[in-house]
Structure formats: structure tokens, C-alpha cells
Backbone atoms as SQL, in Angstrom:
CREATE TABLE atoms (id INTEGER PRIMARY KEY, chain TEXT, resi INTEGER, resn TEXT, atom TEXT, x REAL, y REAL, z REAL);
INSERT INTO atoms VALUES
  (1, 'A', 1, 'MET', 'N', 118.610, 81.618, 167.332),
  (2, 'A', 1, 'MET', 'CA', 118.205, 81.553, 165.947),
  (3, 'A', 1, 'MET', 'C', 119.198, 82.348, 165.119),
  (4, 'A', 2, 'LYS', 'N', 119.600, 81.805, 163.978),
  (5, 'A', 2, 'LYS', 'CA', 120.516, 82.484, 163.073),
  (6, 'A', 2, 'LYS', 'C', 119.813, 82.726, 161.744),
  (7, 'A', 3, 'VAL', 'N', 120.176, 83.805, 161.114),
  (8, 'A', 3, 'VAL', 'CA', 119.667, 84.134, 159.793),
  (9, 'A', 3, 'VAL', 'C', 120.866, 84.358, 158.885),
  (10, 'A', 4, 'LYS', 'N', 120.831, 83.747, 157.735),
  (11, 'A', 4, 'LYS', 'CA', 121.917, 83.918, 156.780),
  (12, 'A', 4, 'LYS', 'C', 121.322, 84.389, 155.465),
  (13, 'A', 5, 'VAL', 'N', 121.845, 85.467, 154.939),
  (14, 'A', 5, 'VAL', 'CA', 121.388, 86.006, 153.668),
  (15, 'A', 5, 'VAL', 'C', 122.557, 85.945, 152.702),
  (16, 'A', 6, 'THR', 'N', 122.320, 85.366, 151.545),
  (17, 'A', 6, 'THR', 'CA', 123.378, 85.282, 150.553),
  (18, 'A', 6, 'THR', 'C', 122.861, 85.733, 149.199),
  (19, 'A', 7, 'CYS', 'N', 123.764, 86.173, 148.387),
  (20, 'A', 7, 'CYS', 'CA', 123.438, 86.564, 147.023),
  (21, 'A', 7, 'CYS', 'C', 124.680, 86.288, 146.190),
  (22, 'A', 8, 'THR', 'N', 124.597, 85.357, 145.246),
  (23, 'A', 8, 'THR', 'CA', 125.767, 85.021, 144.454),
  (24, 'A', 8, 'THR', 'C', 125.383, 84.796, 142.999),
  (25, 'A', 9, 'HIS', 'N', 126.348, 84.949, 142.158),
  (26, 'A', 9, 'HIS', 'CA', 126.246, 84.613, 140.745),
  (27, 'A', 9, 'HIS', 'C', 127.512, 83.826, 140.427),
  (28, 'A', 10, 'TRP', 'N', 127.354, 82.645, 139.870),
  (29, 'A', 10, 'TRP', 'CA', 128.506, 81.797, 139.585),
  (30, 'A', 10, 'TRP', 'C', 128.893, 81.917, 138.118),
  (31, 'A', 11, 'PHE', 'N', 130.156, 82.233, 137.889),
  (32, 'A', 11, 'PHE', 'CA', 130.676, 82.375, 136.536),
  (33, 'A', 11, 'PHE', 'C', 131.918, 81.507, 136.377),
  (34, 'A', 12, 'ALA', 'N', 132.099, 80.951, 135.180),
  (35, 'A', 12, 'ALA', 'CA', 133.303, 80.198, 134.854),
  (36, 'A', 12, 'ALA', 'C', 134.442, 81.195, 134.635),
  (37, 'A', 13, 'PRO', 'N', 135.698, 80.719, 134.659),
  (38, 'A', 13, 'PRO', 'CA', 136.829, 81.635, 134.449),
  (39, 'A', 13, 'PRO', 'C', 136.725, 82.443, 133.155),
  (40, 'A', 14, 'GLY', 'N', 136.066, 81.889, 132.148),
  (41, 'A', 14, 'GLY', 'CA', 135.907, 82.597, 130.877),
  (42, 'A', 14, 'GLY', 'C', 134.770, 83.604, 130.888),
  (43, 'A', 15, 'GLY', 'N', 134.031, 83.690, 132.001),
  (44, 'A', 15, 'GLY', 'CA', 132.949, 84.649, 132.110),
  (45, 'A', 15, 'GLY', 'C', 131.570, 84.086, 131.826),
  (46, 'A', 16, 'GLU', 'N', 131.479, 82.779, 131.489),
  (47, 'A', 16, 'GLU', 'CA', 130.185, 82.171, 131.201),
  (48, 'A', 16, 'GLU', 'C', 129.406, 81.985, 132.494),
  (49, 'A', 17, 'TRP', 'N', 128.116, 82.351, 132.469),
  (50, 'A', 17, 'TRP', 'CA', 127.258, 82.175, 133.630),
  (51, 'A', 17, 'TRP', 'C', 126.928, 80.700, 133.778),
  (52, 'A', 18, 'LEU', 'N', 127.082, 80.154, 134.981),
  (53, 'A', 18, 'LEU', 'CA', 126.880, 78.725, 135.214),
  (54, 'A', 18, 'LEU', 'C', 125.461, 78.383, 135.625),
  (55, 'A', 19, 'GLY', 'N', 124.634, 79.348, 135.864),
  (56, 'A', 19, 'GLY', 'CA', 123.260, 79.056, 136.258),
  (57, 'A', 19, 'GLY', 'C', 123.175, 78.707, 137.740),
  (58, 'A', 20, 'ASP', 'N', 122.002, 78.297, 138.143),
  (59, 'A', 20, 'ASP', 'CA', 121.770, 77.913, 139.527),
  (60, 'A', 20, 'ASP', 'C', 121.272, 76.479, 139.558),
  (61, 'A', 21, 'CYS', 'N', 121.976, 75.633, 140.256),
  (62, 'A', 21, 'CYS', 'CA', 121.572, 74.233, 140.433),
  (63, 'A', 21, 'CYS', 'C', 121.289, 73.556, 139.097),
  (64, 'A', 22, 'GLY', 'N', 122.120, 73.777, 138.126),
  (65, 'A', 22, 'GLY', 'CA', 121.965, 73.103, 136.847),
  (66, 'A', 22, 'GLY', 'C', 121.058, 73.815, 135.862),
  (67, 'A', 23, 'GLN', 'N', 120.427, 74.902, 136.274),
  (68, 'A', 23, 'GLN', 'CA', 119.580, 75.630, 135.331),
  (69, 'A', 23, 'GLN', 'C', 120.449, 76.327, 134.300),
  (70, 'A', 24, 'THR', 'N', 119.911, 76.494, 133.120),
  (71, 'A', 24, 'THR', 'CA', 120.649, 77.186, 132.074),
  (72, 'A', 24, 'THR', 'C', 120.021, 78.530, 131.735),
  (73, 'A', 25, 'GLU', 'N', 118.878, 78.861, 132.346),
  (74, 'A', 25, 'GLU', 'CA', 118.224, 80.136, 132.111),
  (75, 'A', 25, 'GLU', 'C', 118.433, 81.053, 133.308),
  (76, 'A', 26, 'ARG', 'N', 118.480, 82.338, 133.046),
  (77, 'A', 26, 'ARG', 'CA', 118.651, 83.323, 134.106),
  (78, 'A', 26, 'ARG', 'C', 117.285, 83.703, 134.666),
  (79, 'A', 27, 'ASN', 'N', 116.756, 82.879, 135.532),
  (80, 'A', 27, 'ASN', 'CA', 115.492, 83.210, 136.186),
  (81, 'A', 27, 'ASN', 'C', 115.707, 83.122, 137.683),
  (82, 'A', 28, 'GLY', 'N', 115.267, 84.128, 138.360),
  (83, 'A', 28, 'GLY', 'CA', 115.500, 84.192, 139.797),
  (84, 'A', 28, 'GLY', 'C', 114.310, 83.709, 140.595),
  (85, 'A', 29, 'ILE', 'N', 114.363, 83.959, 141.866),
  (86, 'A', 29, 'ILE', 'CA', 113.287, 83.606, 142.784),
  (87, 'A', 29, 'ILE', 'C', 112.532, 84.887, 143.102),
  (88, 'A', 30, 'ALA', 'N', 111.227, 84.847, 142.942),
  (89, 'A', 30, 'ALA', 'CA', 110.420, 86.030, 143.245),
  (90, 'A', 30, 'ALA', 'C', 110.435, 86.272, 144.754),
  (91, 'A', 31, 'PRO', 'N', 110.689, 87.508, 145.170),
  (92, 'A', 31, 'PRO', 'CA', 110.735, 87.803, 146.601),
  (93, 'A', 31, 'PRO', 'C', 109.345, 87.783, 147.233),
  (94, 'A', 32, 'ASN', 'N', 109.279, 87.421, 148.502),
  (95, 'A', 32, 'ASN', 'CA', 108.026, 87.500, 149.249),
  (96, 'A', 32, 'ASN', 'C', 107.662, 88.943, 149.529),
  (97, 'A', 33, 'ILE', 'N', 108.681, 89.759, 149.758),
  (98, 'A', 33, 'ILE', 'CA', 108.481, 91.183, 150.037),
  (99, 'A', 33, 'ILE', 'C', 109.413, 91.958, 149.107),
  (100, 'A', 34, 'PHE', 'N', 108.832, 92.824, 148.287),
  (101, 'A', 34, 'PHE', 'CA', 109.612, 93.621, 147.349),
  (102, 'A', 34, 'PHE', 'C', 109.847, 95.006, 147.945),
  (103, 'A', 35, 'VAL', 'N', 111.091, 95.464, 147.907),
  (104, 'A', 35, 'VAL', 'CA', 111.445, 96.789, 148.424),
  (105, 'A', 35, 'VAL', 'C', 111.883, 97.643, 147.228),
  (106, 'A', 36, 'PRO', 'N', 111.019, 98.587, 146.790),
  (107, 'A', 36, 'PRO', 'CA', 111.389, 99.427, 145.660),
  (108, 'A', 36, 'PRO', 'C', 112.632, 100.270, 145.972),
  (109, 'A', 37, 'ASP', 'N', 113.437, 100.496, 144.973),
  (110, 'A', 37, 'ASP', 'CA', 114.650, 101.318, 145.104),
  (111, 'A', 37, 'ASP', 'C', 115.571, 100.834, 146.213),
  (112, 'A', 38, 'ASP', 'N', 115.683, 99.514, 146.365),
  (113, 'A', 38, 'ASP', 'CA', 116.548, 98.936, 147.398),
  (114, 'A', 38, 'ASP', 'C', 118.001, 98.983, 146.933),
  (115, 'A', 39, 'HIS', 'N', 118.833, 99.666, 147.689),
  (116, 'A', 39, 'HIS', 'CA', 120.264, 99.725, 147.408),
  (117, 'A', 39, 'HIS', 'C', 121.064, 99.169, 148.587),
  (118, 'A', 40, 'GLY', 'N', 120.419, 98.429, 149.464),
  (119, 'A', 40, 'GLY', 'CA', 121.091, 97.829, 150.607),
  (120, 'A', 40, 'GLY', 'C', 120.446, 98.192, 151.925),
  (121, 'A', 41, 'PRO', 'N', 120.639, 99.433, 152.386),
  (122, 'A', 41, 'PRO', 'CA', 120.082, 99.803, 153.694),
  (123, 'A', 41, 'PRO', 'C', 118.556, 99.713, 153.749),
  (124, 'A', 42, 'GLU', 'N', 117.895, 100.056, 152.638),
  (125, 'A', 42, 'GLU', 'CA', 116.431, 100.009, 152.611),
  (126, 'A', 42, 'GLU', 'C', 115.930, 98.578, 152.805),
  (127, 'A', 43, 'GLY', 'N', 116.509, 97.663, 152.089),
  (128, 'A', 43, 'GLY', 'CA', 116.121, 96.259, 152.208),
  (129, 'A', 43, 'GLY', 'C', 116.448, 95.674, 153.569),
  (130, 'A', 44, 'PHE', 'N', 117.582, 96.078, 154.125),
  (131, 'A', 44, 'PHE', 'CA', 117.976, 95.590, 155.443),
  (132, 'A', 44, 'PHE', 'C', 116.980, 96.054, 156.501),
  (133, 'A', 45, 'ALA', 'N', 116.560, 97.310, 156.422),
  (134, 'A', 45, 'ALA', 'CA', 115.597, 97.838, 157.392),
  (135, 'A', 45, 'ALA', 'C', 114.275, 97.078, 157.319),
  (136, 'A', 46, 'VAL', 'N', 113.820, 96.770, 156.111),
  (137, 'A', 46, 'VAL', 'CA', 112.581, 96.003, 155.942),
  (138, 'A', 46, 'VAL', 'C', 112.770, 94.585, 156.476),
  (139, 'A', 47, 'ALA', 'N', 113.931, 93.986, 156.217),
  (140, 'A', 47, 'ALA', 'CA', 114.205, 92.629, 156.693),
  (141, 'A', 47, 'ALA', 'C', 114.178, 92.566, 158.218),
  (142, 'A', 48, 'VAL', 'N', 114.785, 93.552, 158.873),
  (143, 'A', 48, 'VAL', 'CA', 114.790, 93.596, 160.339),
  (144, 'A', 48, 'VAL', 'C', 113.361, 93.702, 160.859),
  (145, 'A', 49, 'LYS', 'N', 112.561, 94.557, 160.251),
  (146, 'A', 49, 'LYS', 'CA', 111.164, 94.734, 160.661),
  (147, 'A', 49, 'LYS', 'C', 110.385, 93.425, 160.521),
  (148, 'A', 50, 'GLU', 'N', 110.568, 92.729, 159.400),
  (149, 'A', 50, 'GLU', 'CA', 109.861, 91.471, 159.161),
  (150, 'A', 50, 'GLU', 'C', 110.326, 90.375, 160.127),
  (151, 'A', 51, 'LEU', 'N', 111.621, 90.324, 160.399),
  (152, 'A', 51, 'LEU', 'CA', 112.138, 89.331, 161.347),
  (153, 'A', 51, 'LEU', 'C', 111.581, 89.569, 162.748),
  (154, 'A', 52, 'ARG', 'N', 111.502, 90.822, 163.138),
  (155, 'A', 52, 'ARG', 'CA', 110.913, 91.153, 164.448),
  (156, 'A', 52, 'ARG', 'C', 109.479, 90.667, 164.527),
  (157, 'A', 53, 'LYS', 'N', 108.717, 90.865, 163.433),
  (158, 'A', 53, 'LYS', 'CA', 107.327, 90.388, 163.412),
  (159, 'A', 53, 'LYS', 'C', 107.269, 88.877, 163.536),
  (160, 'A', 54, 'MET', 'N', 108.125, 88.171, 162.805),
  (161, 'A', 54, 'MET', 'CA', 108.155, 86.704, 162.838),
  (162, 'A', 54, 'MET', 'C', 108.506, 86.171, 164.224),
  (163, 'A', 55, 'LEU', 'N', 109.428, 86.860, 164.903),
  (164, 'A', 55, 'LEU', 'CA', 109.887, 86.407, 166.208),
  (165, 'A', 55, 'LEU', 'C', 109.028, 86.936, 167.352),
  (166, 'A', 56, 'GLY', 'N', 108.113, 87.853, 167.031),
  (167, 'A', 56, 'GLY', 'CA', 107.273, 88.426, 168.077),
  (168, 'A', 56, 'GLY', 'C', 108.041, 89.341, 169.006),
  (169, 'A', 57, 'VAL', 'N', 109.046, 90.006, 168.463),
  (170, 'A', 57, 'VAL', 'CA', 109.893, 90.899, 169.258),
  (171, 'A', 57, 'VAL', 'C', 109.472, 92.332, 168.963),
  (172, 'A', 58, 'SER', 'N', 109.192, 93.080, 170.002),
  (173, 'A', 58, 'SER', 'CA', 108.831, 94.484, 169.807),
  (174, 'A', 58, 'SER', 'C', 110.098, 95.323, 169.750),
  (175, 'A', 59, 'LYS', 'N', 110.008, 96.444, 169.072),
  (176, 'A', 59, 'LYS', 'CA', 111.161, 97.350, 168.970),
  (177, 'A', 59, 'LYS', 'C', 111.379, 98.015, 170.325),
  (178, 'A', 60, 'SER', 'N', 112.593, 97.811, 170.898),
  (179, 'A', 60, 'SER', 'CA', 112.884, 98.412, 172.212),
  (180, 'A', 60, 'SER', 'C', 113.995, 99.397, 172.116);
């Protein structure tokens, strides 16, 4: 099983935001799990924990 996480913002050479899939408004996708004060490592740790639960893998 592979997991791919991406985060992108598409901008034209002039700096104009291109939106997502033809959208013209800046509205994102609400997360299933919100991690307050996430600066990277915090969110990754929560993601690993959730993936382990989904896969039924205990921490060894």
C-alpha cells in the first residue's frame, strides 16, 4: 500500500492564482482530522497514528 500526500498552489507567471480544477474561489477541503498548531512534524505524527489504525498495525 502506498500513501501520497501533496499540497500545491498553482499560480500563473504573473502571480495570479489559478484555482483548483477550474474553481475561481479560494476554498479548500475541510480536513477529516484537524491538528492545531501543525507546523509539519505534529501533523505527520497524527497521520502515522491514523494510518496505523486504518491498517490495523500496532506500534512495535
